[in-house]
N, C-alpha and C positions, 0 to 999 in steps of 0.2 A: 543440429547445434554444432558450432565449431569452437574448439578450444585453442586459444592463442597463448603461447608461452612468452611472457614478457621478462623473462629472467636472462636475456642475452647480455653480451658483454657491454654494449653501449648503455643498456638500461641499468646496469649495475653501477654506473658512474653517476655521482650526484650532479644535479642540473647545472649549477654554476661552473663546476670543474669541467664538465663536458662541453658546455657552450664556450668557455674560454679557449679550450683547445680547438674547437671547430672554427671560431672566429679567427684565431691566429693562423690556422691552415688556409682559410679562405683569403686572408690578406696576403699571405705568402704567395699563393698561386696568382692572385691579382697583380702582385708586384712583378711577377715574371711575364705575365701575358700583356698587361696594359702598355708597357713601353713600346710594343709593336705598333700601337696606334698613337704614339708620341705622348703618352700619359705616364709620368713617373711619380708614383705615390710618395716616394721619399722626398720629393721637392715640396710636398704639401704636408705630409704627416710625420716625417722624421723630426727629431728634436734638434733645432739649431740654437746656437748661442744668441741671446737677445740682441747683440750687436749686428747680427746678420740680417740682411734685408729679407731673408726667407723665414725669419722667426715669426711664429704665431703662438699665442699662449695655449691654444688647444693642443699643440704638439706635446705638452706635458702629459697628456692622456694618450693621444694617438700613437706616439712613438713606440709604446710598449706592445703594440699589435703588429709591428713590422719586424722582419728579420732579414738577415743576409741572404740574398738570392743566389749567390755564387756557390752555395753549398747548403745541403739540407740539415747539416749537423747542428747549426745554431738553433734552428727551429726545433729539431728533434729532441735535443737534450733539455731545452727549456720546457717543452710540453711534456716530456717524460717526467720531469721533476714535478710539474703541476699535477700530473696524474698520480704519481706515487705518493706525494705528500699533501697535495691540496685536497684530495677527496676525503682524507682522514680529518683534516681541519674542518671541512664543510660539514661532515657528519657530526663533529663535536660542537661546533659553533652555530651551525645553521647557515642557510644560504646567504642571508642578508649580511651577517657579520663577516663571513668569509669574503664575500665580494667587496665589501667596504675595506677590509684589511688589504686585500690584493691591490685595489686601486690606490689606496693611500700610500702603500709602500712603493708602488710603481711611480707615482707622482713625486714622492719624497726622493727616490733615487734620481729622478730627473733634475730636481732642484739641487741636490748635492753635486751632480755632474756639472751643472751650470756654475755653481760656486767654485769648484775646482778649476774649471776653465777660466773663470774670472781671475783667480790668483795667478795662474800660469800666463794669461794674457798680459796682466800688469807687469809681470816679471820680464816678458819679452819686450814690452813697450819701452822699458827703461833704456834699451839700447838703440832705439829708433827716434828719428826726428818727428816733431808734430806733423810736418807735411806728409811724410811717408805713412804715418799712422792714419791720417785722414784719408789718404789715397786708398789704403787697404780697406778701410771701412766703406768707402763709397764705391769702389770698383772691384773689390775682392771677389764678390759672388760671381760677377760676370767673367772674371779671369778664371775662377775655379770651374764654372759651368762649361767653359770652352776647352777644358782639359789642360789648362796651363797653370802656372803659378809664378809668384815672384821668387827671388833668390834670397838666400840668407835668412836673417831674422824676419824680414818682411814676409817671406814665404811661410815661416813658422807661424807668424801671427795670422796669416790668411787661413791656414789650415785649422788653427784653433777656433777661429770665428765661423768658418763656413763648412767644416766637415760635420755632417749630421750624426746623431746617435740613434740607434734603433735596437729593439729587443726587449723581451720581457724579463731579462735577467735580474733587474732590480727588484721586481715583485717576487720573482722566484727565490731570491736570497732572503727576502722577507718571509716567505713561506717556509724555507728551510729553518730559519731562526725560530719561528713559531713552533714548528714540529719538535725542534730540539728542546724548547722550553716546556712544552706540554708532555712530551714523551722522552725525557732525557736518557733513560736507561734502555730504550729499545735498541737492540743490536742492528747495525746496518752493514751490509756486505758490499764492499767497495772494490771496483775492478783493480786487479793486480795486488791487492792486499789479502793475504791468505787467511786472516782472522777477522771476525766481526769487530766493528768499532761502535761504541755506544754513541747515540745520536748527539749527546751534549759535547762529546769530544770531537766528533766530526764537524759540528757547527763552529766550535771555537777554532779548530785547526784550519778550516776553510777560510774563516774570517781573517786569521793571522796571515795566511798566504796572500789573500787579496790585499791586505794592508801593505805587506812587503812589496808586492808587484806594483801597487799604486805609487809608492814612494820611489821605487826603483826606476819606473818609467822607461823601460828598456826601448831602444830604438826598434821600430817595426811592430811594437805591441799596440794594437788598435783596440784593445779591450778596455772598457770603462770600469776599471777596478773600484774606483771610489763610488761610482754609482751603485755597485753591488753592496758596498758597505753602507751606502745611504739607505738602501732598502732595508737592511738589517737594523740600522739605527732608528728609522721611523717605526719599524715593526716592534722594536723593543719598547719604545715609549708608548706606543699605542696599546700594547699588551698590558703594560703596567697601569695605564689609565683605566682600561676595561676591568682589570682585576680589582682596582680600588673602588670603582663605581659599583661593580657587582657585589662586592663585600658589603657596601653600605646598604644595598637593597636586599641583603640576606640571601644572595645567590652564590653558588660555587662557580668560579670562573671555568674550571674544568674538573 
């Protein structure tokens, strides 16, 4: 008779959390390898603005499984957060509710990102003629894919339309919000801060920083800050909805 020990590290991670991490890692590796055979996953699965000829509605789901291939840090910190906070939520909520929450907050983040892009695009278009605007929409992707761009406001418009968004950060910020709501007083130890910070203060502080950076829109900042806030926003309303429904059914939400 042989005795197998199933209490290893991977087996200690709940199924959905573990599979989300594995899928994201697989897509990251594929995004590095496939361009060698002229297949760029970002062209198909990253989230483009609906005005781009590369846009496809399925990208609202697929974009959250792609990450920056120039550095592992984007993938690592997102998946580390999924591991640290997602496994606890999955244990409390169960696999189905946690997966639904993760996906809804990720899609919600993408929708908010598109909305913010729409506002910025309309602002830029005010300074352009209809002919130039039409040209950017019809030819912009080809210009962008060839490594070129227009100048001035036309170039800004083309970037807003044709630069894709990738990453699980919107869903991750939704996960952070949920953890802060469910476990507000749990102390978190944050790098470079010598004292623990309660989860509720960490979430509020992080949200305020993202709000500031989103409105500041610093030159060279390619982080989708409002998408992060979108994940939090959708997560907040979903949690409120579930809490209300569970209370009607005589259940405790947590």
